[in-house]
N, C-alpha and C positions, 0 to 999 in steps of 0.2 A: 450275772444276769446279762444277756446279750441285748444289744441295741435293736430296736425294731427296724425292719427293712424300710427304706425310704419309699414314699408314695410312688405309685406307678407313674403318675403325671409328672412328678419331679424328675424321675429317671428318664422319662421320654423327652422332657425338655432339655436335659443335659446332652442327650444323644443328638437331638435336633440342633442345638447350638453348636455342637462339635462338627456336625456335617456342614452347617452354614458357614462356620469359620473356615474349614478346609477348602470348601468350594470357592468362597469369596477371596480368600488369601491367594489361592492358585490363579484365579482370574485377575486379581490385582497385580501380581508380579508379572504375569504374562502380558497384561495390558500395558503396564509401565515400561517394561523392557522393549516391547514391540514398537510402541509409538516413539520411544527414545531413539531406537535404531532407525526408524523411518525419517525422523527429523535430522538425525546426524548424517546419514548417508544420502538421503534424498533421491533414492532410485525412482525412475519413471513409473515403475509398476506400483509404487506406493503414493502416487500423486493424489489418489482418492482420500488419503489420510492427511497429507501435509497441505492440502488445499484449505483446510480449516486452520484458524489461529490456534496456537498451543493452549490457550486458556480454555478452549472447548473441551479438550481431553483432560485438563486439570479439573474441571467441574465434574467430569465423569469419575475421576479418581477420588474426589472428595465424597461422592455418593457411595462408592464402594467402602470407603473408610467409615462412613456412618453405619453401614451394615456390620462391619467388624466391631464397632462400639456396641451395637445392639447384641452381638454375640458375646459380649463381655470380654473382649480381647483388646483392652485399652492400649497396652504397650505396642502391640502389632499395629493397631490403628494409628497411633501417634507416629510411629516410624513411617508408615505409609503416607500420612499427611506431610511429614517432613520431606520425604523423597519427591512427592508431587510438587511441593513448593520449589525444590531444587530444579525440577524439570521446567517449571514455569519461568523461573529466573533465567535459566540457560537459554531457553528457546523463545522467550517473549520478544515482541517487536519493540525495540528501543524503549525499555522501561524508564530510562533517564528522562524522557520527555514528560512523564507524569510528575517527576520531581521538579523539573523546571517550571511546570505549569502551576506549582504551588506558590511561586513567588514572582513569576514573570508575566507581564501583560500579554494578551493574545488579541489585541486590536491593533490600531496603528502604532507602530513602534518608531521611535526616533532613531534614525540611522545616523551614526557618527561618520560623516563623510570626510575622508582624509584626502589631501592633495593627490591627484592622479587617480581617484576612484569615482565611479559613477553609480549612484543608487538606482536600483531597478526593482520594481514591485511586479511580481509575476503571479498570476492566478491560473490554476488549472481546474477545469470544471467539465464534467459530463452533463450536458445541458438537457439530455433526454428530448432533444428536438425542439426545445422551448426558447423562443426569443426573449420571453420575460425573464427566464432564468439568467440569461446573459445580461440583460438590461439592469437587473437587480445588483450587479456587481459594481455599479457606479459609486456606491457609498465607500468602497475601498480605494478609490482613485488609482486603479491599476495602470501600469505602463504597458503590460503585455498580458494577453489572455489566450490560453490554450484551450480550445473547445473540442469536446468529443460528443458523439451523437449529435452532430451539428445541425442547427437550423439552416434554412436556405440562404443562399448568397444575398438575396435581396433584403431579407430580414437582418442579417448580420451587417450589411452595409448601412442600413438605417440606424441600427443600434450603435454601431461604431461611431458614426458621425455625431450622434447625440451624446454619447458618453465620452468619446476621446477627441472630438473635434473634426473639422472638415478635412484635415490633412492626415487622418488616421489611415493606417495600413490594414489591408484585408487580404488574406489568402484563404479562399473557401475550397475545402476538399470534399471528398465523398463522405467520409465519416469523421474527419478531423480537420479543424480549421484554426486559423490564427488571426487575432485582432491585436493591433498595437497602436500606441500613441504616435510613434514615429513611422516613417515610410518602411514598407516591406517589399522585398523582391523575391519572386518565386525561384526555388532551386530544384526541387523534385517533389513528386507526390505519388501515392499509390492508394489502394483501397484503405489501408490501415494508417497511413501517416501523411503528413504534409510538412515539407521542409522549406523554410524561408530564411532570408537574410535581412536582419534588422539593422538599420542605421541609427544608432543611439545618439550620434553626433557626427559631424564631418570627419571622415577619416577613421571612424570607429565602428566596426561592424561586428555583429553577433549572429551565429547560426542558431536557428530556433526550430525545434521539432515538436509538433503536436501529434500524438498517436493514440490509437485504441486497438489493443490486441483482441483477438476473437474471444468472446466470453465463454466461460466453462459450461459444462452440460447441466449444472444445477441438479445433481442427483445425490441422494443420501441413502440409497439402498445398498449399503456396503456388503450385505450378504449375497449380492448378485455379482458374479464374476464379470458380467458385461459392464457394470458400473466402474469397476477397476480398469477395464480396458478403455472405457470412454475417457476417463481422466488421464490415463497414460497417453492416449492418442492426442488429447487436447494439449498436454504439455509439449509433446513433440511438435505439434503444429505451431504453438506459440513460440517455441524456440526457433523454428524456421523463420517466423515473421521478424523476430529480433535480429536474426542473422542477416536477413535481407536488408534491414535498416542499417546495420553496422557496416555491411559491404558498401552501401551507398555513401555513408558518412566517411568511410576510408578513402573515397575518391576525391574528397574535398580537402582543402588545406588544413593541416593539423594544428596550425598556430592560431586558429580562430577560437574565441570564446564560444562555448556551446551549451545550450539549454535543451534538455529533452524532458518533456512532461506529458502527462495524460493518464488515461485509464488503462492500466496494465492488466486488469482482470485476473490477478493472481496474488497469492500470498507474498508479502514483501521479502520473505526469506527464501523464495523459490530459486532453484539453481539456474533458471533461464536468464536471470539477470547477468550471469557471467558472459552472455553473448553481447552485452553492451560494450562499447569501447572501454578499455582498461582505465583510462584517465577520468571516467565519469564516476560521480559519487552521489548517493541519495542525500539531498539537502536536509531531509528530516532527521537523518541519523545524527548529524552534528549540531543542528539548531532547532530540532523539533520541540514544540511546547504543547503540553496537555495531551488530551486524547486525540491521536492523529487519525483514527479510523474514519473512513469516508462512505462506506456502504453498510446499511442504508442511511438515508438522511435522518430518519426518525430514530433508528436504533443502530448506530454504527458499530460493527463488530470486526471489520477487516479493513486494512489500509491498502486498497487497490489503486488509488489515485496518488501519484507521486510526481515530484520534480527532481530531476537529476542535473548536475552541473559539472563542468570540468574545473581545472585548477585556476582558471582566470577569475573565478568567483569566490567570494567569501559569503557564506550563509549567515545572515544576521538573526533571522527568526523565521520559522516555518510552523504553520498551524492549520488545522482543519476547522471549518466553521459551517454552520447550517446554511444551506442555500435555499433558494426559492424555486418552486415549480419544477423540481426535479427529484429523482430518487437518490442522488449522490450529494455528499457534502463537497464544498469547494476546498481546494488547497491553496493557501496564500504563502508565498515565499518572498521575503525581503532579502535582496542580494546586493552586494557591492562588487562592481566590476572594476578590475584593475585595468586602466587604459593601456593599450599596447599598440604599436604601429601595425597597421593592417596591410595585407596584400589583397589585390583584387581576386575575386573568386574566378576559378577556371570554368 
């Protein structure tokens, strides 16, 4: 006796599941390979992809894996999830900071000052033009504040004197400014950056840069070739901005401690950072604590605000914290400066 034919609905469902599986699996592997190549090679034409943090594409990969599970392809779905986790680990921004954040404080940290070292608390903040955003930093007792989307000079002068004392230093730029507890001397400025010389004590000077690179086009229509061209042109423009800064820094004495901080308006893994002087390093990479993303203030998904230092500094702790009256979080970096003999700036 022969078995009865399976119901038409059951046969149709199997065919449909097979189609869904093949289409979804094909999209998954193409998607995974494509974004992996983009993040590995970082070509300018793929800036529309790499402008986003890797976890955004990881979430998309998990969604595709759920479709595979729905199609009853558990083994393929689990392999897909595993590969996407590998992608996330490889291309995530400083995952060790999350581990440190589980046991290390992210408020005022006790800096162990050794003989010949000078503690320096640096805050970088995109203030969105708000003097109140800068004034709210008083609770952190900063020594140096790097400000982007800066309020006016009059507002900064009033805030600086209230927060840092009558002898506070101020360099007010077009889009980037510097406030400090110690005196400041102007060195150079442009639309994107302000460079100053900070005297942390007699005979000890530090070069300080506050900068804001041109913001991205904020487009997500990746099906449109013009979107890809816009992000490509934006990366080229930002690379040129950093090259101009690096050329200006190359004209200054190389044996000075250097801090470069601000709103880079770019994914922290972007290749434009190769245009910075080779002796600079991202302080968050070695000493970051917790979730370091800074945009937006309410739902931070990307770490575009950063502090970079050269080899004269030891990074003790770096973290991002909610700011007031602005759309960015602040970046606080506790640094130790090794005192070195200084030469006068040319």
